[in-house]
N, C-alpha and C positions, 0 to 999 in steps of 0.2 A: 758686330752692327746689325743693323736694321737694313732691311733692303726696300728701295724707293720703287714704287711701281715708275715704269714707265710714261703712264698716260700723265701722273703727277710731276715728274723731271720734263714734261714738255711745257706745261704751264707755267713753271719756273724761271725764275729769271736766273744767270749763271752767279754762281756763289750764294746762293739763296734755298737752296732747296730744302735743308732740313726744318729751316722756317716756314717755306709754304707748304712742305710735308704737314707741319704742327696744325696749321689754319685750315689745310684741305682735308687734310684726316677723319674720321668719324669723332664725334664728341661722345665723351662717357658718358653715361647716363645721370641726369639729374637727381641727385639725393631729396630725400625727404628734407621741409624744412622743421626746425625747431619745432615740435610740436606744444611746447607753450608758447610760442610766439602767438600760435593761430589760438588757443585759449586766451591769449591776451585779446586776441582781434576781437572774439567774441564777448566778451567780457565789455569791452570800450563800448559797442554796437549796443550792448544792451544797456549799458549807463545812460549813452547820449539818449538812446528812445525813452527811459526813464524822466529823465529831462526837460522832454518835450510833453511828456502824459502829464505830468505835474502843472502847465500852465492848462490844459483842456478843459477844468471847468470855467475859465474863466473867458473862454472863446466859444461857448456854447452858441452863442444866438448868433453869432457870427459864421458858424460851420453849420448853423440851421437852413440860414438865409443861404449859404453857399450849395446846400442839397439842394433845396426848393429849386434853384436857380439851373442846377444839372438836372434835375427830374424834367424840370417843363421844357429844356433845350430839347431831350430825349422826347417827349411827347409830341415836340414839335416835328422832329426827325421820324417818330415811328419806331424809335428802339427801346421803349420802355420796359425792356423782357422781362423785368423786375418784379412786375408786380402781377403779371397771371400767374409767374413759375411761383410766387409765394403765396399766392392763394390756393393753387393747388397742391401745395406741399403741407402749405395749414391743416387744408382737410383730410387729410392722410399723418395720422400719427406716428403709427411704425415707420414706415418710410422717413417722416421729418428725425426720426431718432434716430437712423442711421445717418441722412445725411448731415445731421449737424455735428454728429460723432465725427463723423471724416470731416467735414470743416474744420472743425475746434481743433483736430488732432495730428489730420495728413502731412499738412505743409511743414509741422515741426520735426517728426519722425520722418518721411521721407526725405528733407534736405538734408536732415543731420545724417542721415545713413548715405545719401550721395557723395556728401562731401567725405565721411568717414572711406569709404570705398574709392573715390577719389584718391587723399591720403595715402592709403594703404597700398593700393594697388597700380595705382596709376599717377606717381607723382610728378610724372613729366607736364600732361597737359594742367595738374592739378592749379598750379599758382596762378596760371592764366586766367583759370573760373573763376577760381576763389575771390581773385581781385576781381573780376567781374560781377559776382553775389555780393562783394561788400561795398561797389559801387555801385550797386540796385539799392542796396539799404541807402545808404547816403544818399542818394537822389530823392528817394522815398521820406526820409526824414528833411528835408529841405520841401517837399511835397506838404509834409503835415505841418510844417511850419509856416509855410507860406500861404497855405488855400487847407483852412482846416477845415471838413466833410463831414456833415453828421450822415448817419449809413439812412439809408431808404427807412429803415423802421421806427428811428426817432422823428420821423418827419411828420408835423401833425396835417392831418386832415385827409391823409392816403391811407390809412388803415390797413396799412404791411403791417404783418406780425413777425416779431421776434421769434422764430420758429426756435435755435437753440434753445433760449430759455424757457421754449412754452414743455418742448420735450423733454428738459431738464437731462442734456446728453452728458456724456462722459467729459471731464475736462474744460466743461465748461466755463467760457470766460465770460460771461453776463450776467452770471449770480455767483454769489458764494466770494471766498478772498480772494480768488483770479481777479473779480472783476473792480476789483481794487488797485491791481497794478496794468491793467488793460486801457487802451487810449481810445475811448468809444467815438473820437472825431478823428479818425485817420482812414476815410473810406477812400482819399484819392493821392495819389494812385492805391492802386487794389498789391500791395505787397505779396498776400495767396497766389493771387496769378502771377507775378515775378518771379516767386519761389517757385511753384509750380512750373512755369516755363522754363526757368535755368534747370532746374533736376533734368528735364525730358533732352534740353539740350545738351548737358554736361553727358549723361548716358549716350546720346546717339553720336555727339562727336568721338567717343572711346570706341563704339560699336556698330560706326557707321557701315562697316564693309561686310556689316551682317544681314540678311534680308527682312527680318524680323525689327531690325533698328526702329522704324520709322512706329510700333506700337506703340512707345515712350510716352509719343504726344499724345495719345488717349488720356493719360493723366491730366495734363492741363486741361483737356475741354470738360472731364469731369468734376474739374475743380471749377469752373468757369457757372456749370450750372449750378453747384452747391453755393457759390458766393452771392448767385443770384436770386437761388431759390429760398434760400435762407433769408432773405430782406436785410443782408450785410455790405451789397455793392451793388451800383448800379454798372449798367453795361460800357458806359464812357470809361466808367475806374478799370474796368475788365481792358479796353483799349491802351486805357493811360499806365499800367503795368506792364502790357506788353511792349508798349513805344517804353520802358524806364527801363527795359532787359536788352533791346535793342542799341541803345544811348549808353548803356552801361558796358556791354559785349564793344563797342568799339571804343567806350573809353580806354577800357581795361587792355586793348590790341594796342592804343597809343600811348599808354604808359609803359608796355612790356618794350616796344621799341622807344622809347628813350631811356629805358633802364638800362638796355643792349649800351647806351651811348656814353651811360655815364661812366666816369671814373672812380668807379667803387676801390674797396680796398683789396679784395681779392684781384679785379682784372686788371689793378697797376701792377701788384706783384706778377702775373703773366705777361703784361707787356713788358715790364721790365726785364722780364728772362728772356722774352725775345727779342729785344734789342740788344741783348749781351750776347745773345745767339747768332744775331748779324754781325754782330762785329767780331764775334771769333771767325765766321766762315770768309767774313772778307777780307781779315788777315793771311788765312791758312785756306784757298779755294780749295774746292773740290776736284779731281779729275772728270773730265765729261764723260759723261755717261755715253757709252756705245748699245746702239739700237742692232738687236740682232737684221741679219741679211734676210729681205722676203724670200722664200722659197719659190 
């Protein structure tokens, strides 16, 4: 027979000690979710992105108008950092090649590496963090649909260079076959920034007790410089990307709390077992536990 700690027994009503022990005891570690369900989520998000991208050519004039509005507001606020950064980078070909390659590849490589690391090594925080990343993408898709925005490199009259296309970066989505599948009018919000900030936040939450954990936030800072200097995003896109992550994180926490209250099948089975155990305890009450006399 299992021994019930006295501090647990003190908090339990008479006759409900086994039930209370079940509620107060340490929970077993959560297992990884089925991998095929995670793959289905990625496939579904990719499908949703393609559906929005198919309408991009029909909304080009609207998207350019939105881009001109954004850069006009930035000029009033003196936040148009993308213009001088792009002009400097376009004048340095070798640096531009490295930055462009980073821009086109890092957000996929780093994000999926963090997802795999969390899934395999840290399944407990993985679920909540994965949910927040899914919500980030859904908010981004809504933004792409409701407010299509052309990037700075496509705006007429500003002479902002497309550094990624000019340098011919590895994995470039601005030329070749990949260009046919990329949404050129999805600047607002910046999912490059949202994904980079999510990756840093996820690693920081797992490694938070360690001193070097804050170093991971250098990654979204580097991504900010890359998206601005290559002419692919506005500074306000960066702000919108951070806001998207913040909203998604709050939404994921709310969904997690709501999920704990939903009568899911597994939860129903556990609740039914607890009720059965409570009925048995009331029918056959346990003898009161004796406390050791103080020394």
